[in-house]
C-alpha positions, 0 to 999 in steps of 0.5 A: 189528731183528737179533738182538744177537751176543754177545761173551765178556768172559772169551774176551778176558779169557782170551786176554789171560792167556793171552799173560801165561802164554805169556810166562812159559814157553809150556810151564808145567804147572801140574800137574792138567791144568793147562797152557798147551796145555789152555788154549788149546784150551778158548779155541779151542773157546770162540772156535768154538761162540761164533762158532757161536751168531752165525752161527745167530743171523745164519741165525735172523735171515734165516729170520725176516725171509724168513718176514715177506716170505712173510707179507706176500705170503700176506695180499697174494693173501688180498686178491686172492683174496677181491676176485676172488671179490667181481669174479666173484660180487658183494660181495654174495653167498653166494660172497663171504661164503664167501670171508671176507669180509662180504656188502655187504647185510649192512654194516649194524649187527646183521645180522652177527651182533651180538646184538639183546639186548644194545643193547635192555636197558636199563641195569642202573642203573635198577631199575625205572619205575612207570607215572608214570615214577618210579624204584623202589627196589628193596625190601632183602631180608635 
């Protein structure tokens, strides 16, 4: 999605105001540097900066699209590289694991680094069970 370009309401208002002042007197000088020439110069500076900003946004959008396209190409090539290693060495090989794949013989639960203690522990809501299978309440400590 392209970034929103900027339009200045103040610039539009200033252009209309300059046109009105120009109809009063094209050489109007109100003192303290308030001249129609200075006002028009500042309007043009603002217009130039707004155009530069909007052009930069367009360039940034272009660079972003190019980066996303390259990222997709990179993902495809990374997948093809892994598949090439699998083709050459097999999906159960050490080389396949070294390339980032999960070797076929490690797909079973618990072999991929999952801790065996987490699945063998009893849930914490069972405090303890005596030899008859009856739950004991934990002793209150004070």
